[in-house]
BALOBA-1460 file (C-alpha; in Angstrom, 3 decimals):
// residues 191
<rec num="1" residu="x" x="8.470" y="-30.707" z="-34.627"/>
<rec num="2" residu="x" x="11.431" y="-28.628" z="-34.110"/>
<rec num="3" residu="x" x="9.132" y="-25.315" z="-35.281"/>
<rec num="4" residu="x" x="6.953" y="-26.149" z="-32.311"/>
<rec num="5" residu="x" x="9.986" y="-26.459" z="-29.526"/>
<rec num="6" residu="x" x="11.542" y="-23.361" z="-31.272"/>
<rec num="7" residu="x" x="7.794" y="-21.716" z="-30.506"/>
<rec num="8" residu="x" x="7.771" y="-23.053" z="-27.173"/>
<rec num="9" residu="x" x="11.002" y="-21.831" z="-26.228"/>
<rec num="10" residu="x" x="10.393" y="-18.361" z="-27.687"/>
<rec num="11" residu="x" x="7.155" y="-17.738" z="-25.804"/>
<rec num="12" residu="x" x="8.927" y="-18.980" z="-22.620"/>
<rec num="13" residu="x" x="11.652" y="-17.007" z="-23.115"/>
<rec num="14" residu="x" x="9.222" y="-13.747" z="-23.842"/>
<rec num="15" residu="x" x="7.049" y="-14.399" z="-20.759"/>
<rec num="16" residu="x" x="10.545" y="-14.664" z="-18.248"/>
<rec num="17" residu="x" x="11.835" y="-11.347" z="-19.891"/>
<rec num="18" residu="x" x="8.460" y="-9.871" z="-18.840"/>
<rec num="19" residu="x" x="8.798" y="-11.125" z="-15.374"/>
<rec num="20" residu="x" x="11.913" y="-10.206" z="-14.854"/>
<rec num="21" residu="x" x="11.071" y="-6.579" z="-15.932"/>
<rec num="22" residu="x" x="8.387" y="-6.273" z="-13.693"/>
<rec num="23" residu="x" x="9.772" y="-7.462" z="-10.885"/>
<rec num="24" residu="x" x="12.922" y="-5.413" z="-10.812"/>
<rec num="25" residu="x" x="13.265" y="-3.093" z="-8.203"/>
<rec num="26" residu="x" x="14.806" y="0.775" z="-9.227"/>
<rec num="27" residu="x" x="16.427" y="1.886" z="-5.987"/>
<rec num="28" residu="x" x="17.029" y="5.456" z="-6.825"/>
<rec num="29" residu="x" x="14.724" y="7.976" z="-8.143"/>
<rec num="30" residu="x" x="18.100" y="8.447" z="-10.643"/>
<rec num="31" residu="x" x="18.189" y="4.975" z="-11.777"/>
<rec num="32" residu="x" x="14.478" y="4.729" z="-12.474"/>
<rec num="33" residu="x" x="14.818" y="7.721" z="-14.446"/>
<rec num="34" residu="x" x="17.681" y="6.597" z="-16.753"/>
<rec num="35" residu="x" x="15.223" y="3.713" z="-17.800"/>
<rec num="36" residu="x" x="12.288" y="3.920" z="-20.068"/>
<rec num="37" residu="x" x="8.917" y="5.489" z="-18.385"/>
<rec num="38" residu="x" x="7.154" y="2.579" z="-19.244"/>
<rec num="39" residu="x" x="9.691" y="-0.049" z="-17.551"/>
<rec num="40" residu="x" x="9.463" y="1.024" z="-14.226"/>
<rec num="41" residu="x" x="7.137" y="-1.026" z="-12.430"/>
<rec num="42" residu="x" x="8.851" y="-1.087" z="-8.827"/>
<rec num="43" residu="x" x="10.280" y="1.917" z="-6.772"/>
<rec num="44" residu="x" x="12.396" y="2.410" z="-3.530"/>
<rec num="45" residu="x" x="12.522" y="5.560" z="-2.620"/>
<rec num="46" residu="x" x="12.351" y="4.966" z="1.254"/>
<rec num="47" residu="x" x="15.289" y="6.351" z="3.734"/>
<rec num="48" residu="x" x="15.551" y="9.733" z="1.331"/>
<rec num="49" residu="x" x="14.282" y="12.147" z="3.938"/>
<rec num="50" residu="x" x="11.906" y="13.248" z="1.336"/>
<rec num="51" residu="x" x="9.642" y="15.945" z="2.550"/>
<rec num="52" residu="x" x="7.487" y="15.897" z="-0.806"/>
<rec num="53" residu="x" x="6.551" y="13.171" z="-3.121"/>
<rec num="54" residu="x" x="8.828" y="13.646" z="-5.844"/>
<rec num="55" residu="x" x="7.047" y="14.936" z="-9.385"/>
<rec num="56" residu="x" x="9.081" y="12.993" z="-11.331"/>
<rec num="57" residu="x" x="7.287" y="9.619" z="-10.222"/>
<rec num="58" residu="x" x="4.326" y="10.355" z="-12.186"/>
<rec num="59" residu="x" x="6.173" y="9.596" z="-15.563"/>
<rec num="60" residu="x" x="6.011" y="5.853" z="-14.394"/>
<rec num="61" residu="x" x="2.336" y="5.135" z="-15.786"/>
<rec num="62" residu="x" x="3.108" y="1.014" z="-14.991"/>
<rec num="63" residu="x" x="4.335" y="1.631" z="-11.581"/>
<rec num="64" residu="x" x="2.985" y="-1.524" z="-9.501"/>
<rec num="65" residu="x" x="4.857" y="-1.184" z="-6.102"/>
<rec num="66" residu="x" x="6.108" y="2.115" z="-4.558"/>
<rec num="67" residu="x" x="7.900" y="2.410" z="-1.246"/>
<rec num="68" residu="x" x="8.102" y="5.630" z="0.530"/>
<rec num="69" residu="x" x="8.453" y="4.674" z="3.520"/>
<rec num="70" residu="x" x="11.166" y="6.253" z="6.378"/>
<rec num="71" residu="x" x="11.046" y="9.902" z="5.237"/>
<rec num="72" residu="x" x="9.392" y="12.732" z="6.150"/>
<rec num="73" residu="x" x="6.130" y="12.995" z="4.338"/>
<rec num="74" residu="x" x="3.132" y="14.525" z="5.399"/>
<rec num="75" residu="x" x="0.770" y="14.626" z="2.681"/>
<rec num="76" residu="x" x="0.313" y="13.178" z="-0.662"/>
<rec num="77" residu="x" x="-0.251" y="15.589" z="-3.725"/>
<rec num="78" residu="x" x="-3.349" y="15.246" z="-5.584"/>
<rec num="79" residu="x" x="-2.693" y="14.224" z="-8.575"/>
<rec num="80" residu="x" x="-1.019" y="11.029" z="-6.344"/>
<rec num="81" residu="x" x="-2.964" y="8.310" z="-8.766"/>
<rec num="82" residu="x" x="-1.333" y="5.157" z="-10.462"/>
<rec num="83" residu="x" x="-3.633" y="3.016" z="-12.140"/>
<rec num="84" residu="x" x="-1.495" y="0.056" z="-11.578"/>
<rec num="85" residu="x" x="-0.346" y="0.659" z="-8.273"/>
<rec num="86" residu="x" x="-1.124" y="-2.531" z="-5.970"/>
<rec num="87" residu="x" x="1.877" y="-1.568" z="-3.031"/>
<rec num="88" residu="x" x="2.193" y="1.326" z="-1.589"/>
<rec num="89" residu="x" x="4.972" y="1.717" z="1.954"/>
<rec num="90" residu="x" x="4.185" y="4.951" z="3.620"/>
<rec num="91" residu="x" x="5.175" y="3.503" z="6.928"/>
<rec num="92" residu="x" x="7.441" y="5.762" z="9.449"/>
<rec num="93" residu="x" x="6.582" y="9.278" z="7.755"/>
<rec num="94" residu="x" x="5.010" y="12.015" z="9.568"/>
<rec num="95" residu="x" x="1.318" y="11.671" z="8.317"/>
<rec num="96" residu="x" x="-1.154" y="12.751" z="10.937"/>
<rec num="97" residu="x" x="-4.344" y="12.215" z="8.384"/>
<rec num="98" residu="x" x="-4.312" y="9.473" z="5.506"/>
<rec num="99" residu="x" x="-4.255" y="11.228" z="2.431"/>
<rec num="100" residu="x" x="-8.257" y="10.496" z="0.570"/>
<rec num="101" residu="x" x="-6.197" y="10.987" z="-2.611"/>
<rec num="102" residu="x" x="-5.136" y="7.130" z="-1.671"/>
<rec num="103" residu="x" x="-8.846" y="5.936" z="-2.090"/>
<rec num="104" residu="x" x="-8.166" y="6.744" z="-5.684"/>
<rec num="105" residu="x" x="-5.892" y="3.932" z="-6.190"/>
<rec num="106" residu="x" x="-8.189" y="1.533" z="-6.333"/>
<rec num="107" residu="x" x="-6.016" y="-1.388" z="-7.501"/>
<rec num="108" residu="x" x="-3.848" y="-1.304" z="-4.413"/>
<rec num="109" residu="x" x="-3.613" y="-4.611" z="-2.569"/>
<rec num="110" residu="x" x="-1.333" y="-3.929" z="-0.116"/>
<rec num="111" residu="x" x="-0.777" y="-0.646" z="2.248"/>
<rec num="112" residu="x" x="1.579" y="-0.128" z="4.965"/>
<rec num="113" residu="x" x="1.125" y="3.213" z="7.157"/>
<rec num="114" residu="x" x="2.451" y="1.900" z="10.516"/>
<rec num="115" residu="x" x="4.146" y="4.598" z="12.602"/>
<rec num="116" residu="x" x="2.732" y="7.372" z="11.830"/>
<rec num="117" residu="x" x="0.449" y="9.762" z="13.762"/>
<rec num="118" residu="x" x="-2.931" y="9.294" z="12.172"/>
<rec num="119" residu="x" x="-5.749" y="8.951" z="14.149"/>
<rec num="120" residu="x" x="-8.528" y="8.046" z="11.627"/>
<rec num="121" residu="x" x="-9.124" y="6.367" z="8.345"/>
<rec num="122" residu="x" x="-11.301" y="7.915" z="5.987"/>
<rec num="123" residu="x" x="-14.817" y="6.789" z="4.833"/>
<rec num="124" residu="x" x="-13.349" y="6.322" z="1.361"/>
<rec num="125" residu="x" x="-11.003" y="3.407" z="2.652"/>
<rec num="126" residu="x" x="-14.591" y="1.336" z="1.615"/>
<rec num="127" residu="x" x="-13.317" y="2.157" z="-2.353"/>
<rec num="128" residu="x" x="-10.272" y="0.031" z="-1.690"/>
<rec num="129" residu="x" x="-12.091" y="-3.242" z="-2.476"/>
<rec num="130" residu="x" x="-8.884" y="-4.634" z="-4.066"/>
<rec num="131" residu="x" x="-7.070" y="-4.563" z="-0.451"/>
<rec num="132" residu="x" x="-5.811" y="-7.439" z="0.801"/>
<rec num="133" residu="x" x="-3.437" y="-6.496" z="3.459"/>
<rec num="134" residu="x" x="-3.439" y="-3.040" z="5.209"/>
<rec num="135" residu="x" x="-1.077" y="-2.187" z="8.216"/>
<rec num="136" residu="x" x="-1.279" y="0.669" z="10.033"/>
<rec num="137" residu="x" x="0.179" y="-0.597" z="13.521"/>
<rec num="138" residu="x" x="1.764" y="1.900" z="15.853"/>
<rec num="139" residu="x" x="-0.413" y="4.872" z="15.319"/>
<rec num="140" residu="x" x="-3.296" y="6.652" z="17.297"/>
<rec num="141" residu="x" x="-6.233" y="5.755" z="15.290"/>
<rec num="142" residu="x" x="-9.398" y="5.737" z="17.284"/>
<rec num="143" residu="x" x="-11.852" y="6.075" z="14.226"/>
<rec num="144" residu="x" x="-12.782" y="3.089" z="11.886"/>
<rec num="145" residu="x" x="-15.171" y="3.789" z="9.005"/>
<rec num="146" residu="x" x="-18.294" y="1.508" z="8.597"/>
<rec num="147" residu="x" x="-17.237" y="1.178" z="4.935"/>
<rec num="148" residu="x" x="-14.518" y="-1.125" z="5.941"/>
<rec num="149" residu="x" x="-17.049" y="-3.625" z="5.437"/>
<rec num="150" residu="x" x="-17.064" y="-3.131" z="1.806"/>
<rec num="151" residu="x" x="-13.427" y="-4.834" z="1.672"/>
<rec num="152" residu="x" x="-14.439" y="-8.327" z="0.789"/>
<rec num="153" residu="x" x="-10.771" y="-9.149" z="-0.210"/>
<rec num="154" residu="x" x="-8.872" y="-7.884" z="2.830"/>
<rec num="155" residu="x" x="-7.149" y="-10.607" z="4.827"/>
<rec num="156" residu="x" x="-4.598" y="-9.120" z="7.153"/>
<rec num="157" residu="x" x="-5.578" y="-6.197" z="9.386"/>
<rec num="158" residu="x" x="-2.675" y="-4.780" z="11.570"/>
<rec num="159" residu="x" x="-3.714" y="-2.852" z="14.571"/>
<rec num="160" residu="x" x="-1.320" y="-3.419" z="17.164"/>
<rec num="161" residu="x" x="0.500" y="-0.545" z="18.948"/>
<rec num="162" residu="x" x="-2.734" y="0.911" z="19.959"/>
<rec num="163" residu="x" x="-4.797" y="0.739" z="22.909"/>
<rec num="164" residu="x" x="-8.305" y="-0.621" z="22.472"/>
<rec num="165" residu="x" x="-10.836" y="-2.018" z="24.646"/>
<rec num="166" residu="x" x="-12.082" y="-5.485" z="24.610"/>
<rec num="167" residu="x" x="-15.722" y="-4.603" z="23.535"/>
<rec num="168" residu="x" x="-13.933" y="-2.321" z="20.580"/>
<rec num="169" residu="x" x="-12.127" y="-5.914" z="19.398"/>
<rec num="170" residu="x" x="-14.899" y="-7.446" z="19.692"/>
<rec num="171" residu="x" x="-17.220" y="-5.467" z="17.497"/>
<rec num="172" residu="x" x="-14.632" y="-4.969" z="14.520"/>
<rec num="173" residu="x" x="-13.779" y="-8.738" z="14.853"/>
<rec num="174" residu="x" x="-17.141" y="-9.389" z="14.297"/>
<rec num="175" residu="x" x="-17.845" y="-6.778" z="11.589"/>
<rec num="176" residu="x" x="-14.729" y="-8.352" z="9.769"/>
<rec num="177" residu="x" x="-15.028" y="-11.990" z="10.445"/>
<rec num="178" residu="x" x="-13.040" y="-12.764" z="7.636"/>
<rec num="179" residu="x" x="-10.094" y="-10.876" z="8.263"/>
<rec num="180" residu="x" x="-7.448" y="-11.641" z="10.384"/>
<rec num="181" residu="x" x="-7.251" y="-8.403" z="12.709"/>
<rec num="182" residu="x" x="-4.222" y="-8.236" z="15.243"/>
<rec num="183" residu="x" x="-4.646" y="-6.236" z="18.210"/>
<rec num="184" residu="x" x="-2.788" y="-6.007" z="21.574"/>
<rec num="185" residu="x" x="-4.536" y="-7.305" z="24.573"/>
<rec num="186" residu="x" x="-7.546" y="-5.229" z="25.431"/>
<rec num="187" residu="x" x="-7.260" y="-2.455" z="27.646"/>
<rec num="188" residu="x" x="-9.753" y="-0.775" z="29.951"/>
<rec num="189" residu="x" x="-9.488" y="2.577" z="28.111"/>
<rec num="190" residu="x" x="-12.834" y="3.569" z="26.802"/>
<rec num="191" residu="x" x="-12.072" y="3.404" z="23.115"/>
């Protein structure tokens, strides 16, 4: 009986340690680089005035959450592909388009691109079939691709801060009937 309790305790302890490791947030690149690269699951590089993505982050193969919000990024490098990335924060940067390399991160569940200068969502977004939350508020998006209907797990799509006609809103609410789409009040604006 004691042996069984010790075994259960050890298994619980290992699960707790694993949970703590995967939920530990590194708040600087310097701190993350001091850790073993395989132990970096969450990295916050927000508010760093970054104009480029630091190449060192590609050492972190187990990265699940990356916060690059509130920087000065305009693009992502072609090698911006993470096998395990689930959450990506790119809010408040200088993007004028959504880099298509994002579509190669097919495990993404949450994508935050609010408050940039984006006018179009690329067709490849239909490949992000694990996406649950897509937040692109306060941009200038006038083109939403038909491939968005492939996102059967999508639950929330935030399009606030942009002007859309009531017809446009109705059309997309019908196409994505399972999704909570957040629009501002419809306008008589042609879009």
